[in-house]
N, C-alpha and C positions, 0 to 999 in steps of 0.2 A: 691798433694799427693806424699809422698815419699815412695818408696819401699825399705824396708830393707831386705837384703839377708844375711843369715847366711852362710858365705863362708866356714867356717870349717865343717858345716853340710853337705853342698853340696859336698865338697871334700871327706867327710867320706862315703857319699852315693855312689858316683862314685867309690871309692876304693872298697867297698863292691860288687859292680856290676861287676867290671872289670874282675873277674875270669870266668864270665859267658857271658861276652859281645859278644865274637866271635860266639857263637852258636846262637845268635839272630841277627846277623849282615846281614842276607841275603837281607833284604829291602834296606839297605844302599848300598850294592853291586850292586843290581839291578838298583837303582836310579843312581848311578855313571856311570854304564855302559850305561844307556839310555842317560845321559847327554853327555858322550863322543861320542856317536853314533850321536848326533846332531851337534857336533863341525865340522866346515868345515875342509877339507882337508888342512893340513899345518897350523893348528890353531895357531901356534907360539910356541915358546920355553918355555913359562911359563904356570903353571897350579896351581891353588889354590885349595886345597882339604880342604874345610872348613866345619867341622862337618859332614863328610861323612863316619862315622863309623871308621874302623880300618886301614884307609889310603889305602885301596884297589884301590880307584880311582887314587890316586897319583901314585901307583905302576904301574897301567895300562897306565897312562899317560906317565910315565917315559919310559916305553917300547916303547911308540909311539914317543918318542924323546922330550917330555916336561921335564922341570926340576923344 
């Protein structure tokens, strides 16, 4: 079975939602904070924020010394 994705339609949908995204990003912020709380002390210099909202987890990690 082949899955066909209309990438242009997906991009347009994300573009339309972008102006309201931040007001709905609380769950992502809470999830990112919970994941960072589970990280061991000195978890290392690298942090991957993959699909965690508006990069709040990456910003918090950067403050903690990750890049």
